[in-house]
C-alpha positions as CSV (number, residue, x, y, z in Angstrom):
1,M,-18.9,42.7,-42.8
2,D,-22.1,42.4,-44.5
3,L,-19.9,38.9,-45.9
4,I,-18.7,38.2,-42.6
5,T,-21.7,37.9,-40.9
6,S,-23.6,36.0,-43.4
7,F,-21.2,33.2,-42.7
8,T,-23.8,30.5,-41.2
9,F,-21.9,28.8,-37.4
10,W,-20.6,25.5,-39.5
11,E,-18.9,27.9,-42.5
12,E,-17.0,30.0,-39.7
13,F,-16.5,26.5,-38.2
14,W,-14.9,24.7,-41.1
15,I,-12.8,28.1,-41.9
16,V,-11.7,28.1,-38.6
17,F,-10.5,24.6,-38.6
18,V,-8.6,24.7,-42.0
19,V,-6.5,27.8,-41.1
20,V,-5.6,25.5,-37.8
21,M,-4.7,22.7,-40.3
22,I,-2.9,24.6,-42.4
23,A,-0.6,26.2,-38.9
24,W,-0.4,22.8,-37.4
25,F,1.4,21.5,-40.7
26,I,3.5,24.3,-41.0
27,Y,4.5,24.2,-37.6
28,D,5.3,20.4,-37.5
29,K,6.6,20.0,-40.7
30,Y,9.1,23.6,-40.4
31,V,9.4,24.7,-36.8
32,Q,9.5,22.2,-34.3
33,R,13.0,19.9,-34.2
34,N,11.6,17.5,-31.2
35,H,9.4,14.4,-32.9
36,Q,11.4,13.4,-36.7
37,L,7.9,11.6,-37.4
38,L,6.0,14.5,-37.2
39,V,8.4,15.8,-40.2
40,N,7.6,13.5,-42.3
41,Y,4.0,12.5,-41.8
42,P,2.9,16.2,-40.1
43,I,-1.0,16.3,-38.2
44,I,-1.3,12.3,-39.1
45,G,2.3,11.2,-37.4
46,R,0.1,12.7,-33.7
47,L,-2.3,9.8,-34.1
48,R,0.7,7.5,-33.2
49,Y,0.7,9.5,-29.6
50,V,-2.6,9.5,-29.3
51,F,-3.0,6.0,-29.2
52,E,0.3,5.4,-27.3
53,E,-1.3,7.8,-24.4
54,A,-4.9,5.9,-24.4
55,R,-3.2,2.7,-24.5
56,E,-2.4,2.8,-20.1
57,P,-6.0,3.6,-18.9
58,F,-7.7,1.8,-21.1
59,R,-5.3,-1.8,-21.8
60,Q,-8.2,-3.2,-18.4
61,Y,-10.9,-3.1,-21.3
62,F,-10.1,-5.2,-24.0
63,G,-8.3,-8.5,-23.8
64,D,-7.8,-11.0,-21.4
65,E,-5.9,-9.5,-17.5
66,K,-2.4,-10.6,-17.6
67,F,-0.5,-9.4,-14.3
68,Y,-3.4,-10.9,-11.8
69,E,-4.1,-14.1,-13.9
70,S,-7.6,-13.0,-14.2
71,K,-10.1,-10.3,-14.8
72,D,-12.8,-12.1,-12.4
73,K,-9.7,-11.2,-9.2
74,L,-10.1,-7.3,-10.4
75,D,-13.9,-7.4,-10.4
76,W,-14.0,-9.6,-7.3
77,V,-12.0,-6.8,-5.3
78,Y,-14.6,-3.9,-6.7
79,K,-17.3,-5.8,-6.4
80,A,-16.6,-6.2,-2.9
81,A,-16.1,-2.9,-1.7
82,R,-19.1,-1.9,-3.0
83,D,-20.7,-4.8,-1.1
84,L,-22.5,-6.6,-4.5
85,P,-22.6,-10.5,-4.4
86,N,-19.8,-12.0,-6.2
87,Y,-20.9,-14.5,-8.4
88,A,-20.9,-15.4,-11.9
89,S,-23.6,-17.7,-14.1
90,F,-22.1,-20.7,-16.0
91,S,-18.5,-20.0,-15.7
92,P,-15.5,-17.5,-14.7
93,S,-15.5,-15.3,-17.4
94,Q,-11.3,-15.4,-17.8
95,P,-10.5,-19.3,-15.6
96,L,-7.1,-18.8,-13.7
97,P,-4.7,-20.2,-16.3
98,N,-2.3,-23.6,-15.0
99,P,0.4,-23.5,-13.6
100,K,-1.7,-23.2,-9.9
101,F,-2.2,-24.0,-6.5
102,M,-5.7,-25.9,-5.4
103,I,-7.9,-25.9,-2.5
104,K,-8.8,-29.6,-0.8
105,H,-12.4,-29.3,-0.1
106,A,-14.4,-31.5,2.6
107,N,-16.5,-34.6,1.9
108,F,-18.7,-33.5,4.8
109,V,-18.6,-29.6,4.4
110,L,-19.4,-27.1,7.4
111,N,-22.2,-24.5,7.6
112,D,-20.0,-20.9,7.4
113,N,-21.9,-20.1,11.3
114,E,-19.8,-23.1,12.1
115,V,-16.7,-21.5,11.6
116,E,-14.9,-19.8,14.4
117,D,-14.9,-15.5,13.8
118,D,-11.8,-15.5,15.8
119,F,-8.8,-13.9,12.8
120,Q,-7.3,-12.7,16.0
121,V,-2.7,-13.0,15.4
122,T,-0.4,-11.8,18.5
123,F,3.0,-10.1,17.6
124,G,5.8,-10.0,19.9
125,A,4.3,-11.9,22.7
126,K,6.8,-11.7,25.2
127,R,7.3,-7.8,24.9
128,E,6.0,-5.9,27.5
129,K,3.4,-4.6,25.4
130,P,2.2,-7.1,22.7
131,Y,0.0,-6.3,19.8
132,T,-3.1,-8.4,19.3
133,A,-4.4,-7.3,15.6
134,K,-8.0,-7.9,15.3
135,S,-7.6,-9.9,11.9
136,I,-5.2,-11.4,9.4
137,I,-5.1,-8.3,7.3
138,A,-3.8,-5.0,7.3
139,R,-3.2,-2.4,3.9
140,S,-0.1,-2.6,3.0
141,A,2.3,0.3,3.5
142,M,1.4,3.9,1.7
143,S,3.2,6.8,1.8
144,D,1.3,10.1,3.0
145,G,2.8,12.1,0.0
146,S,2.6,9.1,-2.5
147,I,-0.8,9.2,-1.5
148,S,-3.2,12.1,-1.7
149,P,-3.7,13.4,1.7
150,E,-8.0,12.7,0.9
151,G,-6.4,9.0,0.1
152,T,-5.2,8.3,3.6
153,R,-8.0,9.4,5.4
154,A,-10.1,7.1,3.4
155,F,-7.9,4.2,4.5
156,V,-7.8,5.5,8.2
157,Q,-11.4,6.0,8.5
158,G,-11.9,2.4,6.7
159,S,-9.5,0.9,9.0
160,Q,-11.4,2.2,12.1
161,L,-14.3,1.3,10.2
162,G,-13.2,-2.1,9.4
163,G,-11.4,-2.9,12.5
164,F,-7.8,-3.7,10.6
165,P,-4.6,-2.5,11.1
166,I,-2.9,-0.3,8.6
167,N,0.8,0.1,7.7
168,S,1.9,4.2,7.6
169,G,4.4,3.6,4.9
170,E,8.1,5.3,5.1
171,G,6.4,8.6,5.0
172,G,5.7,9.0,8.9
173,V,2.7,9.4,10.9
174,T,1.3,12.4,9.2
175,S,-1.5,14.4,10.6
176,N,-4.2,12.5,8.5
177,F,-3.3,9.3,10.1
178,F,-5.3,11.2,13.4
179,V,-8.6,11.7,11.5
180,T,-10.3,9.6,13.3
181,H,-8.7,11.0,16.5
182,T,-11.4,13.7,18.4
183,H,-10.3,13.6,21.9
184,Y,-7.1,15.9,21.1
185,D,-5.1,17.6,23.9
186,P,-3.3,20.7,23.1
187,S,-0.5,19.4,25.6
188,Y,0.7,17.3,22.8
189,M,-1.4,18.5,20.1
190,K,-0.9,22.0,18.5
191,I,-5.0,23.2,18.3
192,V,-5.8,26.5,15.5
193,D,-9.5,27.9,16.4
194,T,-11.1,30.8,15.4
195,S,-13.7,33.1,15.0
196,S,-17.5,31.5,15.4
197,F,-18.2,34.3,12.1
198,N,-15.3,32.4,10.0
199,K,-17.2,29.0,11.0
200,K,-20.7,30.2,10.0
201,I,-18.8,31.1,6.4
202,E,-17.6,27.3,6.4
203,H,-21.0,26.0,7.0
204,Y,-22.9,28.6,4.7
205,V,-19.8,27.2,1.4
206,R,-20.5,23.5,3.0
207,K,-24.5,23.8,2.7
208,F,-24.8,25.6,-1.0
209,S,-21.4,23.7,-2.7
210,N,-19.6,20.7,-1.6
211,G,-17.3,19.5,1.5
212,A,-14.3,19.2,-0.3
213,T,-14.5,23.1,-1.1
214,A,-16.1,24.0,1.9
215,S,-12.9,23.0,3.9
216,E,-10.4,24.0,1.5
217,I,-12.2,28.1,1.8
218,Y,-12.1,27.8,5.2
219,R,-8.6,26.8,5.4
220,K,-7.2,29.8,3.9
221,I,-9.6,32.0,5.8
222,V,-7.7,30.6,9.1
223,F,-4.5,30.1,7.7
224,K,-4.2,32.9,4.7
225,N,-0.5,32.3,3.7
226,D,1.2,30.1,6.1
227,P,2.8,27.4,4.4
228,E,2.0,24.9,7.0
229,A,-1.6,24.2,6.8
230,E,-1.8,21.3,4.9
231,T,-0.1,19.9,7.8
232,Y,-3.0,20.5,9.7
233,I,-6.0,18.4,10.2
234,L,-9.7,19.5,9.9
235,D,-12.4,18.5,12.9
236,L,-15.3,18.7,11.1
237,N,-17.3,18.8,13.7
238,T,-15.9,21.7,16.0
239,K,-14.6,23.2,13.0
240,V,-10.9,23.2,14.9
241,F,-7.5,22.6,13.5
242,Y,-5.2,20.4,14.9
243,R,-1.9,18.3,14.4
244,P,0.7,16.3,16.4
245,N,3.3,18.8,18.0
246,W,6.1,16.6,18.0
247,D,8.0,19.2,20.0
248,A,5.6,18.9,23.1
249,P,7.6,17.1,25.8
250,L,7.9,13.2,26.0
251,E,5.6,13.4,29.3
252,N,2.8,14.9,27.6
253,F,2.0,11.8,24.7
254,P,-0.7,9.3,25.7
255,K,0.6,6.2,27.7
256,A,-1.5,4.2,26.0
257,V,-2.6,4.2,21.9
258,P,-6.3,6.1,21.9
259,A,-8.9,4.4,21.2
260,D,-10.3,6.4,18.3
261,M,-7.0,5.8,16.3
262,P,-6.7,2.8,14.3
263,D,-4.1,0.3,14.5
264,I,-0.7,2.1,12.2
265,V,2.1,-0.3,11.8
266,F,4.7,2.4,12.1
267,Q,7.6,1.6,9.0
268,I,11.0,3.2,9.1
269,S,12.9,3.0,6.0
270,S,16.2,4.3,5.3
271,G,15.2,8.0,5.4
272,L,14.5,7.3,8.9
273,Y,11.5,9.3,8.0
274,G,9.4,11.0,10.8
275,T,12.4,9.5,13.6
276,R,14.7,11.2,12.3
277,D,16.7,15.0,13.9
278,K,17.3,17.6,11.7
279,E,20.9,16.3,10.5
280,G,19.2,12.9,9.9
281,K,20.4,10.7,12.9
282,F,18.2,8.8,14.5
283,D,16.2,10.3,17.4
284,P,15.2,8.5,20.4
285,N,12.6,10.8,21.4
286,R,10.8,11.8,18.4
287,Y,10.2,7.9,18.0
288,K,9.2,7.1,21.7
289,K,6.6,9.9,20.8
290,V,5.1,8.3,17.6
291,M,5.1,5.4,19.4
292,S,2.4,6.7,21.5
293,F,-0.2,6.5,18.1
294,C,1.1,3.1,17.1
295,Q,1.3,-0.7,18.2
296,M,4.0,-1.8,16.6
297,T,7.1,-1.1,14.2
298,E,8.2,-2.5,10.9
299,I,12.1,-1.7,9.3
300,K,12.0,-2.0,5.6
301,I,15.3,-3.6,4.3
302,A,13.8,-4.2,0.8
303,Q,10.3,-4.0,-0.7
304,G,8.8,-5.5,-3.9
305,A,10.9,-5.2,-7.1
306,K,12.7,-1.9,-5.6
307,Q,15.5,-2.6,-4.0
308,T,17.1,1.6,-4.0
309,G,16.4,4.0,-2.1
310,G,15.2,7.0,-4.0
311,K,15.7,11.2,-3.7
312,L,12.1,13.9,-2.9
313,A,12.7,16.7,-5.5
314,A,12.9,19.8,-3.9
315,H,10.2,21.1,-5.7
316,K,7.9,18.4,-4.1
317,V,9.6,18.7,-0.2
318,S,7.0,21.5,0.5
319,P,6.5,22.7,3.8
320,A,3.8,20.0,5.2
321,I,5.9,17.0,3.6
322,A,8.9,18.5,5.7
323,Y,7.3,19.2,8.7
324,Y,6.1,15.2,9.0
325,R,9.8,14.2,7.5
326,N,11.1,16.8,9.8
327,V,13.5,17.9,6.9
328,E,14.2,21.2,5.9
329,A,11.5,22.7,2.9
330,Y,12.8,23.0,-0.8
331,K,15.8,20.4,-0.8
332,D,16.7,17.8,-2.3
333,V,16.1,15.0,0.2
334,F,17.8,11.6,0.0
335,S,17.2,8.0,0.8
336,P,20.4,5.6,0.7
337,N,19.9,1.9,-0.8
338,R,21.0,0.6,2.8
339,F,19.3,0.9,5.9
340,P,22.0,3.1,8.7
341,Y,21.5,0.6,11.3
342,A,21.7,-2.7,9.2
343,N,25.5,-3.0,7.6
344,T,25.2,-6.5,9.1
345,I,22.9,-9.0,10.4
346,E,24.0,-8.4,13.7
347,E,23.9,-4.7,13.4
348,L,20.3,-5.0,12.3
349,F,19.4,-6.8,15.6
350,D,20.9,-4.8,17.8
351,F,18.7,-1.9,16.5
352,I,15.4,-3.9,16.6
353,G,16.7,-4.4,20.7
354,Q,17.2,-1.2,21.1
355,L,13.4,-0.2,19.6
356,Q,11.9,-2.9,21.2
357,K,13.2,-1.5,24.3
358,L,11.9,2.0,23.9
359,S,8.7,1.1,22.6
360,K,8.5,-1.8,24.5
361,K,6.1,-3.0,21.7
362,P,6.8,-5.6,18.7
363,V,9.6,-5.1,16.1
364,G,9.2,-7.1,12.4
365,V,11.9,-6.5,9.3
366,K,10.2,-6.0,5.7
367,I,12.4,-8.3,3.2
368,V,12.5,-9.6,-0.4
369,I,13.9,-13.0,-1.1
370,S,15.4,-14.6,-4.1
371,D,16.8,-17.7,-2.4
372,I,17.8,-19.4,0.5
373,Q,20.9,-16.9,1.5
374,N,18.3,-14.1,1.8
375,I,17.1,-15.7,4.9
376,E,19.1,-18.4,6.5
377,P,21.3,-15.3,8.3
378,Y,18.3,-14.2,10.0
379,A,17.3,-17.4,11.5
380,K,20.8,-18.6,12.0
381,E,21.3,-15.0,14.3
382,I,17.7,-15.6,15.9
383,K,18.5,-19.2,17.1
384,K,21.8,-17.4,18.2
385,R,20.3,-15.1,20.1
386,I,17.9,-17.4,21.7
387,D,20.0,-20.0,22.3
388,E,21.5,-17.0,24.6
389,G,19.1,-15.5,26.1
390,N,19.4,-12.2,24.1
391,D,15.6,-11.1,23.3
392,S,17.0,-8.5,20.1
393,Y,15.1,-10.1,17.3
394,P,12.6,-9.7,14.6
395,D,8.8,-10.4,16.1
396,Y,7.8,-10.8,12.7
397,I,9.4,-11.1,9.2
398,A,7.6,-10.0,5.8
399,V,8.4,-11.2,3.0
400,D,7.4,-8.8,-0.1
401,S,7.2,-10.4,-3.6
402,G,9.7,-9.6,-6.0
403,S,6.8,-9.2,-9.2
404,G,5.7,-5.3,-8.9
405,G,6.7,-3.4,-5.6
406,S,5.8,0.1,-5.6
407,A,4.9,2.4,-7.8
408,T,8.3,4.1,-8.5
409,A,10.5,0.6,-8.3
410,P,12.7,0.6,-11.3
411,I,10.9,-0.9,-14.6
412,E,14.3,-2.8,-14.9
413,M,13.6,-4.3,-11.8
414,M,10.4,-5.9,-11.7
415,E,10.6,-8.9,-13.4
416,R,14.2,-9.5,-12.6
417,V,14.7,-9.6,-9.2
418,G,13.1,-11.1,-5.9
419,L,10.4,-14.5,-5.8
420,D,6.8,-14.7,-6.2
421,V,5.4,-14.5,-2.8
422,R,4.3,-18.0,-2.7
423,D,7.9,-19.0,-3.4
424,S,9.3,-17.2,-0.6
425,V,6.5,-17.4,2.3
426,Y,7.6,-21.4,1.6
427,L,11.0,-20.8,1.6
428,V,11.2,-18.7,4.9
429,D,8.5,-20.7,6.4
430,K,10.7,-23.9,6.4
431,V,14.0,-22.1,7.4
432,L,12.9,-20.9,10.2
433,R,11.4,-24.1,11.1
434,D,15.1,-26.2,10.2
435,Y,16.3,-23.9,12.7
436,G,14.1,-24.5,15.1
437,V,12.7,-20.9,15.6
438,R,9.2,-20.6,13.8
439,D,7.0,-20.8,16.8
440,E,9.2,-17.2,18.0
441,V,8.5,-15.6,14.7
442,K,5.5,-14.3,12.6
443,L,5.7,-14.6,9.0
444,V,3.3,-11.9,7.5
445,A,3.5,-12.2,3.4
446,S,2.7,-9.3,0.4
447,G,2.3,-9.3,-2.9
448,K,-0.4,-9.9,-5.1
449,I,-3.1,-10.9,-2.7
450,L,-6.3,-10.1,-3.8
451,T,-9.3,-12.6,-3.4
452,P,-10.0,-15.2,-0.7
453,D,-8.5,-17.6,-2.5
454,D,-5.4,-16.2,-2.2
455,I,-5.6,-15.8,1.2
456,I,-6.1,-19.5,1.8
457,I,-3.5,-20.2,-0.9
458,I,-0.5,-17.7,1.3
459,M,-1.8,-19.1,4.7
460,S,-1.7,-23.1,3.8
461,L,1.8,-22.1,2.5
462,G,3.3,-21.0,6.3
463,A,1.6,-17.2,6.4
464,D,0.2,-15.4,9.5
465,F,-0.9,-12.3,8.1
466,L,-0.8,-10.3,5.2
467,Q,-0.7,-6.7,4.0
468,I,-2.9,-5.9,0.9
469,A,-1.4,-3.0,-1.2
470,R,-3.4,-3.3,-4.6
471,G,-6.6,-4.8,-3.3
472,F,-7.2,-1.7,-0.5
473,M,-6.2,0.9,-3.4
474,M,-8.7,-0.6,-5.6
475,S,-11.3,-0.2,-2.8
476,A,-10.6,2.8,-2.4
477,G,-11.2,4.1,-6.0
478,C,-8.2,3.2,-8.1
479,I,-8.5,2.2,-11.6
480,R,-5.0,0.9,-12.1
481,A,-4.7,3.4,-15.1
482,R,-1.2,3.5,-13.8
483,Y,-0.8,7.5,-14.0
484,C,0.7,7.2,-10.3
485,S,2.2,10.9,-9.7
486,G,5.9,11.2,-9.4
487,T,6.4,8.3,-11.8
488,T,4.7,9.7,-15.0
489,G,4.3,13.0,-15.1
490,R,0.9,12.4,-14.6
491,D,-1.9,13.1,-11.9
492,C,-3.7,10.2,-10.9
493,P,-7.3,10.7,-12.7
494,V,-9.2,9.7,-9.3
495,G,-7.6,11.8,-6.9
496,L,-5.9,9.1,-4.9
497,A,-2.1,8.8,-5.8
498,T,-1.5,12.5,-6.3
499,Q,-0.8,15.6,-4.9
500,N,-2.5,18.0,-7.4
501,K,-5.3,20.0,-5.6
502,S,-7.8,20.1,-8.5
503,K,-8.0,16.3,-8.2
504,R,-7.8,15.5,-4.9
505,R,-10.9,18.3,-3.9
506,K,-13.3,15.3,-6.2
507,Y,-11.7,12.2,-4.4
508,F,-15.2,11.2,-2.3
509,V,-13.4,10.6,1.5
510,F,-16.2,9.1,3.3
511,R,-17.2,7.1,0.4
512,H,-14.3,5.8,-0.3
513,A,-13.4,4.2,2.8
514,T,-16.5,2.5,3.3
515,Y,-15.7,0.8,0.4
516,V,-12.4,-0.1,2.1
517,A,-14.0,-1.0,5.2
518,N,-16.5,-3.2,2.5
519,Y,-13.6,-4.7,1.0
520,H,-12.3,-6.1,4.4
521,K,-15.4,-7.3,5.8
522,N,-15.9,-9.2,2.8
523,L,-12.6,-11.3,2.4
524,L,-12.9,-12.0,6.0
525,K,-16.7,-13.2,5.3
526,N,-15.5,-15.1,2.4
527,V,-12.4,-17.0,3.7
528,K,-15.1,-17.8,6.7
529,G,-17.2,-19.4,3.5
530,M,-13.4,-21.5,1.8
531,L,-12.8,-22.7,5.2
532,A,-16.3,-24.1,5.7
533,I,-16.2,-26.3,2.6
534,M,-12.7,-27.1,3.5
535,G,-14.1,-28.6,6.6
536,L,-12.6,-26.2,9.0
537,K,-13.7,-24.1,12.3
538,N,-10.3,-22.2,12.3
539,I,-7.6,-20.0,10.1
540,K,-5.3,-21.6,12.2
541,Q,-5.8,-25.1,11.2
542,L,-4.3,-24.5,7.8
543,N,-1.2,-26.3,6.4
544,K,0.2,-27.7,3.2
545,E,-1.9,-30.9,3.5
546,K,-4.9,-28.8,2.8
547,I,-3.8,-27.8,-1.1
548,F,-2.3,-29.5,-3.7
549,F,-0.8,-27.8,-7.2
550,L,-2.1,-28.2,-10.7
551,D,1.5,-28.7,-13.0
552,K,1.0,-27.2,-17.1
553,D,-0.3,-29.9,-18.6
554,S,-2.8,-30.3,-15.5
555,K,-0.9,-33.2,-13.2
556,V,-1.6,-33.1,-10.3
557,H,1.2,-32.9,-7.2
558,D,-0.1,-33.6,-3.8
559,D,3.3,-33.0,-2.2
560,I,4.0,-29.5,-1.9
561,D,6.8,-30.0,-0.3
562,E,8.1,-31.8,-3.1
563,V,6.7,-28.9,-5.6
564,F,8.6,-26.8,-4.5
565,R,12.2,-29.1,-3.9
566,R,11.8,-29.1,-7.3
567,K,10.9,-25.2,-8.0
568,L,13.4,-23.9,-5.9
569,D,16.3,-26.5,-6.9
570,L,18.1,-23.8,-8.9
571,S,21.2,-26.6,-9.9
572,K,17.5,-28.3,-11.6
573,D,17.5,-27.9,-15.8
574,I,15.3,-25.2,-16.4
575,K,13.5,-26.4,-19.7
576,D,12.1,-29.3,-17.0
577,L,11.1,-26.0,-14.7
578,E,9.3,-24.9,-17.6
579,H,6.9,-27.7,-18.8
580,E,6.5,-27.8,-14.7
581,L,5.9,-24.9,-13.0
582,R,5.7,-21.3,-13.0
């Protein structure tokens, strides 16, 4: 006993360390049979897995940026979100590589105050209830579920603060989209109130702890073991829980979108989530109820590199997810590859017409372009229906970039499926013009759009409107660790793209809502600045004449149509293209 007590702390530490190392060595070499490397190199071989694990979260801090052409563009987003100046000394830290599009400036530039603040875009002008977006920018589709409830609330509040639309994503309109909706009506909302004593508990916990902890404890007190507790949103002022009651009669739902709601673009995918009945068929009444809170509809035919459906494993189908999507809890949920009402272009357009009549609002379609054959049938059918006096056709076409895609895109598709967004926008704009229907359809672009210069280029090529995903994700706190839940077996370290309650609890909803709004504000502010140096008073003056192209050898190409004729000519010798165009 005297011998043991005589050991110093460091002596005890080294004894324990040696014992652990010996046990670890024996385990690696003689017990485990999962890793051949560790059999031959016990303990030391584990360094390989340490470095491999650290590669993704730390990759952005070393070396040049590859995916976004320049780390300066990423820094711009983070600074814009925090409302910090976006200036550089001497030169960019990582200049944009050639080939690239360049912006033409005017001899006599304008002052910023001479550029109009009009960034409105009107969709479905012929519909009974057209939608005029206040901004040319929307947050792209992100489902509540892939994004944490706290992340969705931050985006919704940021959308309301910034005055820009937000796409629901394919998971449907959940209770978290109602976080700004305080004038709830019990005729179409289910409300859960509690005693003043419970509210006092919440008050004191919040006072001596933090809001996330207080809300969690309060929710457990009120709902106890109710599995649907997380389907409710908490009004922080009244301490009342509420959620939309989709079983309420249709006539009880608002006739116009409530003013305290964000502008929501409701996305429908092949799973029909949010608009399906219990058998998985389209439910017109449920759709009309949802559209009481949404401005227009987007049918997702394809998204980025993801040209497949998907499966939501039973253990992930919580009661909350089941309620939102109108599926059965703890059972596998499948989304087919093909949209169920799009076996042909004609069938798709007829379904679009059905939605337009049900909602009286604009309906668009989201696709990915690989070649002219992807868009020509759309243009041909639109032209045919216009000539026939049939207005059942898309009010807008959204084209997504093939490079990347959602967090769940198969890796083998990410670099092999679909055109770059610039190629896609040019091609769709051209084909619609060739068929004489360009003025009837708005063109929406998404994919690798981060900064004001990206916006100028894309809109010069023909886009009317933009949907941004990654930029908004970064403004909401994403550090690009590539640990999005559901794909890696890990959890998003900032609590944004995860359902891990521990990570979610530490996400700063209100702060990131402000960052999201700041990012949008500074995008438009700096777009105005670029329009000023181009000598343009309104963003609608952008066209292909306002940009030029630098090829790999810094040769200037002023004729943008010729650039794309050469780039999109599949018969052209590929070796020529490698030297000229990306």
